[in-house]
C-alpha positions in Angstrom: 2.5 -16.5 24.1 2.0 -17.1 27.5 -2.0 -16.8 28.2 -1.4 -17.7 31.8 -2.3 -14.0 32.7 -4.8 -13.2 30.4 -8.4 -12.1 32.1 -10.6 -14.8 30.6 -14.1 -14.6 31.3 -17.8 -14.7 29.8 -20.0 -12.2 29.2 -23.5 -11.8 28.1 -24.3 -8.3 26.7 -27.4 -6.8 25.7 -31.0 -8.7 25.5 -32.2 -11.2 23.5 -28.6 -10.8 21.7 -25.0 -12.2 21.9 -22.4 -9.5 21.0 -18.7 -10.8 21.0 -17.1 -8.2 21.8 -12.9 -7.5 23.0 -12.1 -4.3 25.0 -9.2 -2.1 24.2 -6.3 -3.6 25.0 -3.8 -2.0 27.3 -0.7 -5.0 26.7 -0.3 -7.7 24.7 -1.0 -10.1 28.0 -4.1 -8.1 29.4 -7.2 -8.8 27.2 -10.9 -9.5 27.5 -12.2 -12.6 25.4 -15.8 -13.4 25.6 -16.3 -17.1 24.8 -19.3 -18.8 26.7 -22.7 -18.0 25.6 -25.9 -18.4 27.4 -28.1 -21.0 25.2 -31.0 -18.3 25.9 -29.7 -15.7 24.2 -28.0 -18.1 20.8 -31.7 -18.5 20.1 -32.1 -16.3 16.9 -30.2 -15.8 13.6 -29.9 -12.2 14.5 -28.0 -13.1 18.0 -25.8 -15.6 15.6 -25.0 -13.0 13.5 -24.1 -10.8 15.9 -20.9 -12.7 17.2 -19.0 -11.7 13.7 -20.3 -8.3 13.3 -17.4 -7.2 16.0 -14.7 -8.1 13.3 -15.8 -5.3 10.9 -14.1 -2.8 12.9 -14.2 -1.4 16.7 -12.6 -2.7 19.4 -10.9 -5.3 17.8 -9.3 -3.9 14.9 -8.8 -0.3 16.8 -5.3 -0.3 17.8 -4.6 -1.8 14.7 -6.1 1.3 13.0 -5.1 4.3 15.3 -1.6 4.1 14.4 0.1 1.0 13.2 -2.1 0.4 10.0 -1.0 4.0 8.6 2.3 4.3 10.3 3.6 1.2 8.6 1.3 0.4 5.4 1.8 4.3 4.6 4.8 5.2 6.4 7.1 2.7 6.2 5.8 1.9 2.6 6.9 5.6 1.8 3.8 6.9 1.2 3.0 9.0 3.7 5.6 11.8 5.2 5.8 12.4 8.8 8.6 13.0 11.2 6.5 12.9 14.3 8.2 10.9 17.1 7.7 7.1 17.0 5.2 7.3 14.3 8.1 9.5 12.7 10.3 6.7 13.3 8.8 4.0 11.3 8.6 6.6 8.3 12.5 6.9 8.7 13.1 3.7 8.7 14.7 3.6 12.3 12.9 0.6 13.5 13.4 -1.1 16.9 11.4 -3.7 19.1 10.7 -1.0 21.7 8.3 1.1 19.2 5.2 0.6 21.0 3.2 1.4 17.8 4.7 -1.8 16.4 3.2 -3.7 19.8 -0.2 -2.0 19.3 -0.5 -3.7 15.6 0.6 -7.4 17.0 -1.6 -6.9 19.8 -4.5 -5.9 17.7 -4.0 -8.6 15.0 -3.4 -11.8 18.1 -5.7 -10.5 20.9 -8.5 -8.9 18.7 -8.8 -10.2 15.1 -7.7 -13.7 15.7 -8.9 -14.3 19.3 -12.0 -13.3 18.6 -12.4 -15.3 14.6 -11.3 -18.7 16.9 -13.8 -18.1 19.5 -17.0 -17.3 17.2 -15.4 -20.6 14.8 -15.7 -22.5 18.3 -19.2 -21.1 19.2 -20.4 -21.8 16.1 -18.7 -25.6 15.3 -20.3 -26.2 18.6 -23.7 -25.7 18.2 -23.8 -27.2 14.8 -22.3 -30.0 16.2 -25.0 -30.1 18.9 -27.3 -29.3 16.2 -28.4 -26.1 18.2 -29.6 -24.3 14.7 -31.9 -21.4 15.9 -35.6 -22.2 14.1 -35.4 -19.0 11.9 -32.0 -20.0 10.6 -31.0 -22.1 8.0 -27.5 -24.3 7.9 -26.0 -22.1 5.5 -26.7 -18.7 7.4 -24.9 -20.6 10.2 -21.9 -21.8 8.0 -22.0 -17.9 7.0 -21.0 -16.5 10.1 -18.2 -19.4 10.7 -16.9 -18.5 7.4 -16.7 -14.8 8.4 -14.4 -15.8 11.1 -12.4 -17.8 8.9 -12.1 -15.1 6.5 -10.9 -12.7 9.3 -8.7 -15.0 10.7 -6.7 -15.7 7.5 -6.7 -12.3 7.0 -5.1 -11.2 10.1 -3.0 -13.9 10.1 -1.9 -13.0 6.5 -1.1 -9.3 7.6 1.0 -10.9 10.6 3.2 -12.9 8.9 3.6 -9.7 6.1 4.8 -7.5 8.4 6.8 -9.8 11.2 7.8 -13.0 8.8 8.2 -16.1 11.0 5.4 -15.2 13.6 2.5 -17.2 15.8 0.0 -19.3 14.1 -3.1 -19.6 16.7 -5.9 -21.5 15.8 -7.1 -22.4 19.5 -6.9 -19.7 21.7 -9.4 -21.1 24.4 -7.5 -24.1 24.5 -3.8 -22.5 24.3 -5.0 -20.0 27.9 -7.0 -22.9 29.3 -3.9 -24.9 29.2 -1.5 -22.1 29.7 0.6 -22.5 26.8 3.3 -20.9 25.2 3.2 -20.9 21.4 5.8 -21.1 18.8 6.7 -18.8 15.8 6.4 -20.9 12.9 7.5 -20.8 9.4 6.0 -18.8 6.5 5.4 -21.9 4.9 3.2 -23.2 8.0 1.3 -19.5 7.9 0.8 -19.7 4.5 -0.7 -23.1 4.0 -3.2 -22.4 7.1 -4.4 -19.1 5.7 -4.9 -20.9 2.6 -7.2 -23.8 4.2 -8.7 -20.9 6.3 -9.7 -18.8 3.0 -11.2 -22.5 1.2 -13.3 -22.9 4.3 -14.5 -19.1 3.9 -15.1 -19.6 0.3 -17.1 -22.3 0.2 -18.9 -21.6 3.9 -19.9 -17.6 2.5 -22.8 -16.9 0.4 -22.6 -15.4 -3.0 -24.8 -12.3 -2.4 -26.4 -11.1 0.8 -29.5 -9.6 0.5 -29.5 -8.0 4.1 -26.0 -6.7 5.2 -24.4 -5.9 2.0 -22.0 -4.7 3.8 -21.2 -8.2 5.0 -18.3 -10.7 3.5 -19.3 -13.0 0.6 -17.8 -15.7 -1.4 -16.4 -13.0 -3.7 -14.6 -11.5 -1.0 -13.0 -14.8 -0.2 -12.0 -15.3 -3.5 -10.4 -11.7 -3.8 -8.3 -12.3 -0.5 -7.3 -16.1 -2.4 -6.2 -14.3 -5.0 -3.9 -11.7 -3.4 -2.6 -14.9 -1.2 -2.0 -16.9 -4.2 -0.1 -13.3 -5.7 2.2 -13.4 -3.0 3.0 -16.7 -3.0 3.6 -17.0 -6.5 6.4 -14.0 -5.8 8.4 -15.6 -3.3 10.8 -16.6 -5.7 14.1 -15.9 -3.5 15.2 -17.3 -0.5 15.2 -14.0 1.8 17.6 -13.7 4.6 17.4 -13.3 8.2 14.7 -16.3 8.6 15.3 -19.7 10.2 13.0 -21.2 7.2 13.1 -18.8 4.3 9.8 -19.4 2.1 10.4 -20.2 -1.7 7.4 -21.0 -3.2 7.9 -24.5 -4.7 5.2 -24.1 -8.0 5.2 -20.4 -8.7 3.5 -20.3 -11.9 0.6 -22.7 -10.6 0.3 -20.0 -7.8 0.2 -17.4 -10.5 -2.2 -19.6 -11.9 -4.8 -20.3 -9.1 -4.6 -16.5 -8.3 -6.1 -16.2 -11.8 -8.8 -18.1 -11.3 -10.2 -16.5 -8.2 -9.9 -13.0 -9.5 -11.6 -13.8 -12.6 -14.3 -15.0 -10.3 -14.9 -11.8 -8.8 -14.3 -10.0 -12.2 -16.8 -12.3 -13.6 -19.9 -10.8 -11.0 -20.8 -7.6 -13.1 -22.5 -6.3 -9.8 -18.9 -4.8 -9.2 -18.5 -2.0 -11.4 -15.4 0.7 -11.2 -16.3 4.1 -10.4 -14.7 7.5 -9.4 -12.8 8.5 -6.3 -14.7 11.4 -6.2 -17.6 8.9 -6.1 -15.5 6.2 -4.0 -14.2 8.7 -1.0 -17.3 11.2 -0.6 -18.7 12.1 2.6 -22.3 10.7 1.6 -20.9 7.2 0.9 -18.7 6.5 3.7 -20.7 4.3 5.7 -21.7 2.2 2.5 -20.1 -0.2 0.4 -19.2 1.3 -3.0 -19.9 -0.4 -6.4 -16.0 -1.2 -6.2 -16.5 -2.9 -2.6 -15.5 -6.4 -2.6 -14.3 -6.8 0.9 -14.2 -4.1 3.8 -14.1 -2.9 7.2 -17.1 -0.8 8.5 -16.3 1.5 11.4 -19.4 3.1 13.2 -19.2 6.3 15.4 -19.5 5.6 19.5 -17.3 5.4 22.4 -13.2 5.8 21.9 -12.3 2.5 20.1 -15.4 2.0 18.2 -15.4 4.3 15.2 -12.6 4.9 13.5 -9.8 7.3 14.6 -8.0 7.4 11.1 -9.5 11.1 10.1 -8.5 12.9 13.5 -4.8 11.6 13.0 -4.7 13.0 9.1 -7.0 16.2 9.6 -5.0 19.1 9.0 -7.2 21.0 11.3 -9.9 20.7 13.4 -11.9 22.3 10.9 -12.0 18.8 9.1 -12.1 17.1 12.1 -13.9 18.5 15.3 -12.1 18.4 18.6 -8.7 17.1 17.1 -6.8 17.2 13.9 -3.3 16.0 14.1 -2.4 15.5 10.3 -1.2 19.2 9.8 2.9 17.7 9.9 1.6 14.5 7.7 1.2 14.6 3.7 2.1 12.6 0.7 6.0 12.2 0.4 7.0 14.5 -2.3 8.2 12.2 -5.2 5.0 10.2 -4.6 2.8 13.7 -5.2 5.3 14.6 -7.8 4.5 11.6 -9.7 0.7 12.8 -10.4 -0.2 14.2 -14.0 -1.7 17.7 -12.5 -4.7 16.7 -14.3 -5.4 13.6 -12.3 -8.5 13.6 -10.8 -7.5 11.4 -8.1 -4.8 13.5 -6.4 -7.8 16.0 -5.4 -9.6 13.5 -3.4 -6.1 12.1 -2.3 -4.6 15.4 -0.8 -5.1 18.7 0.1 -3.1 21.8 -2.0 -3.2 20.3 -5.7 -2.8 23.5 -7.4 -4.3 26.4 -8.5 -8.0 26.5 -10.1 -11.6 25.0 -9.5 -10.4 21.7 -8.3 -9.7 23.5 -4.7 -12.8 23.2 -3.6 -13.8 21.1 -0.8 -17.2 20.3 1.4 -17.3 18.5 4.8 -19.5 16.3 6.1 -21.4 18.6 7.4 -22.1 21.1 4.2 -19.3 23.5 4.6 -17.4 24.6 1.9 -13.5 25.0 2.3 -11.0 26.4 -0.7 -7.4 26.3 -1.1 -5.7 28.6 -3.2 -5.1 32.2 -4.5 -9.2 33.1 -4.8 -9.8 31.9 -0.8 -10.2 35.5 0.3 -12.4 36.8 -2.2 -14.1 33.4 -1.9 -14.8 33.9 1.6 -15.8 37.4 1.7 -18.4 36.3 -1.1 -19.5 33.8 1.3 -19.0 31.1 -1.3 -16.6 29.1 1.4 -16.6 29.0 5.3 -13.1 28.1 6.1 -9.6 27.4 4.2 -6.4 28.7 3.5 -3.9 30.3 0.7 -0.6 29.0 0.2 0.9 31.9 1.6 -0.8 31.9 4.9 -0.1 28.6 4.9 3.6 29.0 4.9 3.4 31.8 6.9 2.3 29.8 9.8 5.2 27.5 9.7 3.7 24.7 7.9 6.0 22.8 6.4 3.6 20.4 4.0 1.5 21.4 1.5 -0.3 18.2 0.2 -1.9 17.3 3.5 -4.0 13.6 3.3 -7.9 14.2 2.3 -8.5 10.5 1.6 -11.2 9.5 4.4 -11.1 12.9 5.6 -14.5 14.7 5.4 -15.2 16.2 8.5 -18.2 15.5 10.8 -21.8 15.9 10.5 -22.2 17.8 13.1 -25.0 15.5 15.4 -24.5 14.6 18.8 -23.5 11.6 18.6 -21.0 12.4 15.7 -19.6 15.6 17.5 -16.1 14.2 17.5 -13.3 13.3 15.1 -11.7 10.4 17.0 -14.8 8.1 16.6 -16.7 8.1 13.5 -18.2 6.3 10.7 -15.8 5.0 8.0 -16.1 2.7 5.5 -12.2 1.2 5.0 -11.7 -1.0 1.4 -9.3 -4.0 1.8 -10.0 -5.2 -1.5 -12.0 -3.0 -4.4 -12.5 -3.9 -8.0 -9.6 -2.1 -9.0 -7.2 -3.9 -7.0 -8.7 -6.9 -8.5 -8.0 -5.6 -12.0 -4.5 -4.5 -11.2 -3.4 -7.7 -9.2 -5.2 -9.6 -12.7 -2.5 -7.0 -14.5 0.6 -8.3 -12.1 -0.5 -11.9 -12.9 0.0 -11.2 -16.8 3.1 -9.3 -16.5 4.6 -12.4 -14.3 3.4 -15.3 -16.4 4.7 -13.2 -19.5 8.2 -13.7 -18.1 9.0 -10.6 -19.2 12.1 -8.8 -16.7 10.5 -6.8 -14.2 12.7 -3.5 -15.0 11.7 -3.9 -19.1 9.0 -2.1 -20.4 6.2 -4.0 -21.5 3.7 -3.1 -24.1 1.4 -6.6 -23.7 -2.2 -5.8 -24.5 -3.1 -8.3 -21.7 -0.9 -6.5 -18.8 -2.3 -3.0 -20.1 -5.8 -3.5 -21.1 -6.7 -4.2 -17.3 -4.8 -1.7 -15.7 -6.3 1.0 -18.1 -9.3 -0.2 -17.5 -9.1 1.3 -14.1 -7.1 4.4 -15.1 -9.9 5.2 -17.5 -12.5 4.4 -15.0 -10.9 7.1 -12.7 -9.6 10.1 -15.3 -6.1 9.1 -15.6 -3.9 8.7 -18.6 -3.7 5.4 -20.3 -0.5 3.7 -20.4 1.2 2.5 -23.7 3.8 0.8 -21.9 4.9 -0.3 -18.7 7.6 -1.6 -16.4 7.0 -3.3 -13.4 9.6 -1.8 -11.4 11.2 1.1 -13.2 15.4 0.9 -11.6 16.5 4.5 -11.7 20.3 3.9 -11.1 21.4 5.4 -14.6 19.3 8.6 -13.8 20.5 9.3 -10.5 22.2 13.2 -9.7 25.7 13.2 -8.3 27.0 16.8 -7.7 23.9 18.3 -6.9 24.1 21.1 -4.0 22.1 20.9 -0.6 22.4 23.4 1.7 22.4 22.2 5.5 21.6 24.0 8.5 24.5 23.3 11.1 25.0 24.3 14.3 28.8 25.0 15.4 30.0 25.4 18.9 32.2 28.4 19.0 34.7 26.9 21.7 33.0 29.1 24.2 30.0 27.3 25.1 27.7 29.2 22.4 26.2 27.9 19.2 26.9 29.5 15.9 24.3 28.8 13.0 26.1 28.2 9.8 25.0 26.9 6.3 27.4 24.1 4.7 26.6 23.4 1.1 27.3 19.9 0.0 28.4 18.6 -3.7 26.9 15.3 -3.0 28.4 12.0 -4.3 25.1 10.2 -2.9 22.7 9.2 -5.0 19.8 11.4 -4.9 16.2 10.6 -7.1 14.0 13.2 -5.9 13.9 14.6 -9.7 12.4 11.6 -11.4 8.5 10.8 -11.9 8.4 7.0 -11.5 5.5 6.0 -13.7 6.4 2.2 -13.4 3.4 -0.8 -12.2 4.8 -0.2 -8.6 4.1 3.8 -8.5 0.7 3.1 -10.2 -0.6 1.3 -7.4 0.9 3.5 -5.1 -0.7 6.5 -6.7 -4.5 4.5 -7.1 -4.3 3.0 -3.5 -2.1 5.8 -1.3 -3.4 5.8 2.1 -5.5 2.5 1.5 -3.1 -0.3 3.3 -1.7 -1.6 0.4 1.5 0.2 -0.4 3.7 -2.1 2.3 2.2 -5.4 0.8 3.2 -4.6 -2.7 6.3 -3.6 -2.0 6.9 -7.1 -0.1 5.7 -9.0 -3.7 8.6 -7.0 -5.0 11.3 -7.6 -2.4 10.0 -11.4 -2.9 10.7 -11.4 -6.5 13.6 -9.7 -6.0 15.3 -8.3 -2.8 17.7 -6.0 -4.8 15.0 -4.4 -6.4 12.8 -4.0 -3.0 16.0 -2.3 -2.1 16.5 -0.3 -4.7 12.9 1.1 -4.4 13.7 2.4 -1.0 16.8 4.0 -1.8 15.4 5.5 -4.9 12.1 7.1 -2.8 14.4 10.0 -1.5 11.7 10.0 1.2 13.1 13.0 3.2 12.1 15.4 0.3 9.2 17.5 1.6 6.6 19.2 -0.6 6.2 23.3 0.6 5.2 24.9 -2.8 2.4 27.6 -2.8 1.1 28.3 -5.8 0.4 31.6 -5.4 4.4 32.3 -4.4 6.0 33.1 -7.6 9.9 31.1 -8.2 12.7 33.6 -6.7 10.4 34.8 -3.8 11.9 34.3 -0.4 9.5 31.6 0.7 9.1 29.7 -2.6 10.4 26.4 -1.8 9.7 23.8 -3.9 11.0 21.1 -1.9 13.2 20.8 1.3 14.8 18.0 3.4 17.2 15.1 2.7 16.4 11.7 1.5 18.6 9.5 3.5 21.6 9.6 6.4 24.2 8.9 3.5 23.9 12.3 2.7 23.9 13.6 6.0 27.0 11.5 6.8 28.4 13.2 3.9 27.2 16.7 5.2 28.9 15.9 8.5 32.5 14.7 7.1 32.5 18.3 5.0 31.7 19.7 8.6 34.9 17.9 9.7 37.0 19.1 7.3 35.8 22.9 8.0 36.0 22.0 11.9 38.3 19.5 12.5 37.9 20.6 16.8 34.8 21.7 16.7 31.7 20.0 17.5 28.6 20.5 15.1 24.9 19.7 15.0 22.9 18.7 11.8 19.9 21.3 11.8 16.5 20.7 12.8 15.1 20.9 9.4 17.2 17.9 7.7 15.1 14.6 8.2 17.3 11.9 8.2 16.2 8.7 6.6 18.3 5.4 7.7 17.8 3.3 4.8 20.8 1.8 4.5 20.8 0.5 8.2 17.0 -0.6 7.5 18.4 -2.7 4.3 21.3 -3.7 6.1 19.3 -5.0 9.3 16.8 -6.7 7.0 13.8 -4.9 8.4 11.1 -6.0 5.9 10.5 -8.0 8.5 9.3 -5.9 11.1 10.9 -7.0 14.7 8.2 -8.7 16.8 7.7 -6.6 19.8 9.6 -7.6 22.8 7.0 -7.2 25.1 5.3 -10.3 23.0 8.2 -12.5 22.3 9.1 -12.7 25.6 6.4 -15.1 26.0 6.7 -17.1 23.0 8.7 -20.2 22.6 12.6 -19.5 21.7 13.1 -20.5 18.0 11.0 -20.7 14.8 9.2 -24.4 13.7 8.0 -25.4 10.8 4.7 -27.3 11.4 3.5 -27.7 7.7 2.7 -31.1 7.9 0.8 -30.5 11.2 -1.4 -28.0 9.5 -2.0 -29.9 6.8 -2.7 -33.1 8.5 -5.2 -31.3 10.6 -2.9 -31.8 13.7 -1.4 -28.2 14.4 -1.5 -28.2 18.2 -2.0 -24.4 19.0 
């Protein structure tokens, strides 16, 4: 990481307070860092607390939130169906280091969150050293600001290593810039060691409660992240390929014990309470912590990059996001949608088009009513709803998904400052109490020594999960495997019809339909209900799915690879409940799961048209799961524009981290 071309300047913003900001980065090597503060500026508690406030959303996270977060955490993980351009390439597991979305996420983590955190840490440390503490602020309150910065630095590095594997560890941004330093990629052992240290520092510095600004992090935020870190480290049981220093936890049992200690600490705080998804994701509660919120980002509407862009990216139409709605071709993957029980109330909060009946009514943030289902026309005529569709109308418009994303999609409130969907208010939970309970269940499962594919009825495991399911109105479990291997349930010999264009030899294309009896394993008819699927259903579109899949991969790479294969993510949900089966427009699913099946179609075509040219139609979605596995894309490639400015090779600097002599 060569910082020599970085713009590096101080900036004083506002009067009487000093705000630490970062611009929306055009390039990894083109950022603004503001690291020098007027002594007349940092003269109050409010001024110091304003330093860490930008870490909770806005510009430092903007490029991460804009696309990377959901393209990777939900797209690569197989939660969000989306085949559009470079976004779709990530969903289809066709991942190269020239994908601009990877660059945006990498840039945001390092040039946004980590650089900002480092400067807050440096500024507060300098103030403490100089005993320059404002009269209206205690030393503990000043340390709390530093604790927030340590927390965010740890979280950003944790995300970076879960995405990119061996990547940079940057603790001294200003010094690296000043000395024109290129930094190395370091081992995951090195990264985990520093993340642990930072989180423990945050835990020591942060308060237990916030009388004011209750959205800010507390000790419980640090404890929850420590629990997730130790659970992740304790899952690393196999030396995964493709890394210079593959990490295997030397003491997984101890890591799980530590995870439980910190997670229990969170549960012991009775101020956190489980609540319904309707409450968690309502438009009314979108600005404030919920009773489940342990740690969250808080986006505030404003200029582009200040507020959340997510709603516009997911909204199926302008009715749900004024001025922009890019989500009509995005929805839950078919196999995830199909795993929900019909009466599971979480489904309505997660996606539209959940079937006929009273559950199809929604209300936007500005109070308008919408309806999706067979009663739409009558309800609109009676004035009960202002907009919506029935399934037949939707299909007639050529839309291919009937389960567009609803979670975090509210519509705008109609005010002048909130008139665009591209920059709105949003609480974005990073860890909520349900996650803490489910991580405790995961710890108990792993501590039991049960095989990952064997259903267990252990009361300790199930009690944690059933508390979450009960609070959210979902069916209770009597047994559960960590991973349900569907290998013996696959369908071979299933018939698929492919649309193809065959060259007639005269330069014209002839449309054909080719029926293929599969020899490729297909799993889209199965309803997975294991622990992995329970997490996918509970936290879909909340940024957890990729981290969850990585833990499965760390525990058993073979099972992680099987999970990718068995998703059959290319199948799309297109069934309208208003169209009876047998009607020509009825379609329960379409699309095809993997490149292996498309290759089988090509082989069939070659047999039928040995001298002709042919192409598989656009309707078929090619999923490159086998290629992803072969290239070990469980670690995403560091963007080439960033890699060019890193030291060559990978270094293990664990000892320097532990001795506080890490140089970068």
